[in-house]
C-alpha positions as CSV (number, residue, x, y, z in Angstrom):
1,X,-29.8,22.4,209.3
2,X,-33.1,21.1,208.8
3,X,-33.6,17.8,207.1
4,X,-35.3,18.3,204.0
5,X,-35.1,14.7,202.8
6,X,-38.1,13.4,201.0
7,X,-39.0,9.8,201.8
8,X,-41.8,9.1,199.4
9,X,-44.4,6.3,200.5
10,X,-47.0,5.4,198.0
11,X,-49.9,4.2,200.0
12,X,-53.2,2.3,199.8
13,X,-56.3,3.1,202.0
14,X,-55.5,0.1,204.2
15,X,-51.9,1.4,204.6
16,X,-53.2,4.8,206.1
17,X,-55.7,3.0,208.4
18,X,-53.1,0.9,209.9
19,X,-50.3,3.6,210.2
20,X,-52.1,6.7,211.6
21,X,-49.2,7.9,213.4
22,X,-47.6,8.8,209.8
23,X,-50.3,11.2,209.2
24,X,-52.5,12.3,212.0
25,X,-51.6,14.2,215.2
26,X,-54.1,14.6,217.9
27,X,-53.4,18.1,219.8
28,X,-54.4,18.2,223.6
29,X,-56.6,20.9,224.8
30,X,-54.0,22.4,226.8
31,X,-51.6,22.7,223.7
32,X,-54.5,24.0,221.7
33,X,-55.3,26.6,224.3
34,X,-51.7,27.7,224.2
35,X,-51.2,27.7,220.5
36,X,-54.7,29.9,220.4
37,X,-53.1,32.5,222.8
38,X,-50.2,33.0,220.7
39,X,-52.3,33.1,217.3
40,X,-54.4,35.7,218.8
41,X,-51.6,37.9,220.2
42,X,-49.8,37.3,216.8
43,X,-46.6,36.5,218.3
44,X,-44.8,33.1,219.5
45,X,-44.7,32.8,223.4
46,X,-45.8,29.9,225.6
47,X,-46.7,27.9,222.5
48,X,-43.3,27.9,221.1
49,X,-42.7,24.1,222.1
50,X,-46.1,23.4,220.5
51,X,-45.1,25.2,217.3
52,X,-42.1,23.2,216.9
53,X,-43.7,19.9,217.4
54,X,-46.7,21.0,214.9
55,X,-44.2,22.2,212.2
56,X,-42.1,19.0,212.5
57,X,-45.0,16.9,212.1
58,X,-46.6,18.5,209.3
59,X,-43.5,18.7,207.1
60,X,-42.5,15.2,208.0
61,X,-45.9,13.8,206.9
62,X,-46.2,15.8,203.7
63,X,-42.6,14.6,202.7
64,X,-43.7,11.0,203.3
65,X,-47.3,10.4,202.6
66,X,-48.2,13.9,201.0
67,X,-50.6,15.2,203.6
68,X,-50.9,16.1,207.4
69,X,-54.0,15.8,209.5
70,X,-54.1,17.7,213.0
71,X,-56.8,16.7,215.2
72,X,-58.2,19.5,217.5
73,X,-56.3,22.3,216.3
74,X,-58.7,25.0,216.8
75,X,-61.8,25.6,219.0
76,X,-64.4,25.7,216.3
77,X,-67.0,27.7,218.7
78,X,-64.8,30.7,218.3
79,X,-66.0,33.4,215.8
80,X,-65.0,33.0,212.4
81,X,-63.1,36.0,212.0
82,X,-61.0,35.2,214.8
83,X,-60.5,31.5,213.4
84,X,-59.3,32.8,210.2
85,X,-56.7,35.1,212.2
86,X,-55.4,32.3,214.3
87,X,-55.0,29.9,211.3
88,X,-53.4,32.4,209.2
89,X,-50.7,32.9,212.1
90,X,-50.2,29.2,212.4
91,X,-49.9,28.7,208.6
92,X,-47.0,31.3,208.0
93,X,-44.8,28.4,209.1
94,X,-45.5,26.5,205.8
95,X,-45.6,29.2,203.2
96,X,-47.6,32.2,201.7
97,X,-51.4,32.2,201.4
98,X,-52.4,32.9,197.9
99,X,-55.8,34.2,196.3
100,X,-58.5,31.5,195.6
101,X,-60.3,33.5,192.7
102,X,-60.4,36.5,190.9
103,X,-61.9,38.6,193.7
104,X,-58.8,38.1,195.9
105,X,-60.3,36.1,198.5
106,X,-57.7,34.5,200.6
107,X,-60.1,32.2,202.5
108,X,-63.3,30.6,201.6
109,X,-66.1,28.8,203.7
110,X,-67.4,25.8,201.5
111,X,-70.6,24.8,202.4
112,X,-74.2,23.3,200.9
113,X,-76.3,26.2,201.1
114,X,-79.7,24.6,200.2
115,X,-79.2,21.6,202.4
116,X,-80.8,19.2,200.0
117,X,-77.5,17.2,199.3
118,X,-74.1,17.8,197.8
119,X,-73.0,15.5,195.0
120,X,-69.7,13.6,195.1
121,X,-66.7,15.6,194.1
122,X,-64.3,13.8,191.8
123,X,-60.7,13.6,192.4
124,X,-58.5,16.7,191.3
125,X,-55.7,18.8,192.4
126,X,-56.0,22.4,193.1
127,X,-53.9,24.7,191.4
128,X,-51.6,25.8,194.4
129,X,-48.8,24.0,196.3
130,X,-50.8,23.3,199.4
131,X,-54.6,22.9,199.9
132,X,-55.4,23.6,203.7
133,X,-58.9,22.6,204.8
134,X,-60.0,23.4,208.4
135,X,-63.5,21.8,209.5
136,X,-65.9,24.5,211.1
137,X,-68.7,22.0,211.1
138,X,-69.3,18.3,209.8
139,X,-72.2,17.3,208.0
140,X,-75.1,16.9,210.3
141,X,-76.5,13.6,208.7
142,X,-72.9,12.1,208.0
143,X,-71.0,12.1,204.8
144,X,-68.5,14.9,203.2
145,X,-65.5,12.9,203.8
146,X,-62.3,14.0,201.9
147,X,-61.1,11.3,199.7
148,X,-57.6,11.2,199.4
149,X,-55.4,9.2,196.8
150,X,-51.5,8.8,196.3
151,X,-50.3,9.6,193.1
152,X,-47.4,7.3,193.7
153,X,-49.8,4.3,194.2
154,X,-51.9,5.3,191.0
155,X,-48.8,5.6,189.0
156,X,-47.3,2.2,189.9
157,X,-50.5,0.2,189.4
158,X,-51.1,1.6,185.9
159,X,-47.2,1.2,185.4
160,X,-47.9,-2.5,186.1
161,X,-51.3,-3.0,184.4
162,X,-51.2,-0.5,181.3
163,X,-47.8,1.0,180.7
164,X,-49.0,2.3,177.4
165,X,-51.5,4.4,179.4
166,X,-48.8,5.7,181.6
167,X,-46.8,6.8,178.7
168,X,-50.1,8.8,177.5
169,X,-50.8,10.3,181.1
170,X,-46.9,11.5,181.0
171,X,-47.5,13.3,177.9
172,X,-48.6,17.1,178.1
173,X,-52.5,17.7,178.5
174,X,-54.2,20.9,178.4
175,X,-56.3,22.4,181.1
176,X,-58.2,25.7,180.2
177,X,-59.2,27.5,183.3
178,X,-60.1,30.8,181.6
179,X,-61.8,33.1,184.3
180,X,-60.1,31.5,187.2
181,X,-57.5,33.1,189.4
182,X,-53.8,32.4,188.2
183,X,-52.6,30.7,185.0
184,X,-55.5,30.6,182.7
185,X,-54.3,27.7,180.4
186,X,-52.2,24.9,182.2
187,X,-50.2,22.6,179.8
188,X,-49.0,19.5,182.0
189,X,-48.7,15.9,182.3
190,X,-51.1,14.2,184.3
191,X,-48.4,12.0,186.0
192,X,-44.8,12.8,185.9
193,X,-41.6,12.7,188.0
194,X,-40.8,15.7,190.2
195,X,-37.4,17.2,190.7
196,X,-37.1,15.3,194.2
197,X,-37.8,12.0,192.5
198,X,-41.2,11.9,193.8
199,X,-44.4,11.2,191.6
200,X,-46.3,14.1,190.8
201,X,-49.7,14.9,189.6
202,X,-52.0,17.5,187.9
203,X,-55.4,16.5,187.4
204,X,-58.9,18.2,187.0
205,X,-61.5,15.7,185.6
206,X,-64.0,18.3,184.2
207,X,-61.3,21.0,183.0
208,X,-59.2,18.5,181.0
209,X,-62.4,16.9,179.1
210,X,-63.9,20.2,178.3
211,X,-60.9,22.3,177.4
212,X,-61.4,21.3,173.6
213,X,-64.7,23.1,173.7
214,X,-62.8,26.3,174.7
215,X,-60.3,26.3,172.0
216,X,-57.8,23.6,173.4
217,X,-56.7,20.6,171.3
218,X,-59.1,17.9,170.7
219,X,-58.6,14.7,172.7
220,X,-57.6,11.7,170.7
221,X,-59.1,8.1,171.3
222,X,-55.8,7.2,173.0
223,X,-56.2,10.1,175.5
224,X,-59.9,9.4,176.1
225,X,-58.8,5.7,177.1
226,X,-56.3,7.1,179.3
227,X,-58.5,9.0,181.2
228,X,-61.0,6.1,181.5
229,X,-58.1,4.0,183.0
230,X,-57.0,6.6,185.3
231,X,-60.6,7.2,186.7
232,X,-61.0,3.4,186.9
233,X,-57.9,3.1,189.1
234,X,-59.0,6.0,191.4
235,X,-62.3,4.5,192.1
236,X,-61.1,1.2,193.3
237,X,-62.0,0.6,196.8
238,X,-58.4,0.3,198.1
239,X,-56.9,3.2,196.4
240,X,-59.1,6.1,198.1
241,X,-58.9,7.0,201.8
242,X,-61.8,8.5,203.0
243,X,-61.2,10.7,206.1
244,X,-64.0,12.0,208.1
245,X,-63.1,15.4,209.7
246,X,-64.3,16.6,213.2
247,X,-65.0,20.5,213.8
248,X,-61.6,21.9,214.7
249,X,-59.3,19.4,212.6
250,X,-56.9,20.6,210.3
251,X,-55.9,19.0,206.8
252,X,-52.9,20.2,204.7
253,X,-52.5,18.5,201.2
254,X,-49.5,18.6,198.8
255,X,-51.4,19.1,195.6
256,X,-48.5,17.6,193.3
257,X,-48.6,14.4,195.5
258,X,-52.3,13.6,196.7
259,X,-55.5,13.9,194.6
260,X,-58.3,14.6,196.7
261,X,-62.1,14.6,196.3
262,X,-65.3,14.6,198.4
263,X,-68.0,11.9,199.3
264,X,-71.5,13.0,198.9
265,X,-73.5,14.2,202.0
266,X,-77.1,15.4,202.9
267,X,-77.2,18.5,205.1
268,X,-79.6,20.9,206.5
269,X,-79.6,24.8,205.6
270,X,-78.6,27.2,208.4
271,X,-75.9,27.4,211.2
272,X,-75.9,23.8,211.5
273,X,-74.8,23.0,207.9
274,X,-71.6,21.6,206.8
275,X,-68.7,24.5,206.8
276,X,-65.0,23.9,205.6
277,X,-62.6,26.8,205.5
278,X,-60.4,26.3,202.6
279,X,-57.0,28.1,202.2
280,X,-54.6,27.8,199.3
281,X,-50.9,28.1,199.7
282,X,-47.3,28.3,197.7
283,X,-44.5,27.2,199.6
284,X,-40.7,26.8,199.4
285,X,-40.2,24.6,202.6
286,X,-41.4,21.7,200.9
């Protein structure tokens, strides 16, 4: 029987830097080629051993720190359609790919189309179980790092410093997502305890602030203060871990355990621009 035990670790940026073996797996070129051959053939064969190691690592990392990073998973020089086919085959181990928008797109390539810079993306959680990012091309001039923050660590800090604010964040909040795929209005605490005992989170900084403009309940002074405290904690230097991703790297984030964002970057338009392949998944194995 598989071990489904969850051993939650609330981490800081320093913790992650010093314990990379918990969350980052380097894949050798030989293993990558075996994995690629099986994924293009759409059946497991010579890469069966790689499959087992990859699955065990990803599940173990997500259960402990809430995310998994695999270096050198795919050769980024392959054609985009082949990459999508290969990644989709590998991801079958972890759940079901779901649509990201009302058009039904199962994959999206995120890029700065103008090349004049992309602003920082604030911390948030996507509305799916797993966020998957595959780096096709990092920003030419640097930046664009994925920022990660542990919901457990944020929860524990606020509990120590402002237990009154934690109580507010544990109450129901309204997130009006009208026009987006899936549930249009989400009512959820921002921080909460999940069935497995881990600290969960659901946060979309702009959506929760603008929901009253679309008919949601007005935010009270106490709620505005709680959002301010939450953002202040999230942006402390020791909280956020900035992860630069190289071409071919994979990142899988458990949305209910880890908040994510992105640092700003300046790019150039055209084929050399920063490109990240994004997939949303729902899962029953985590």
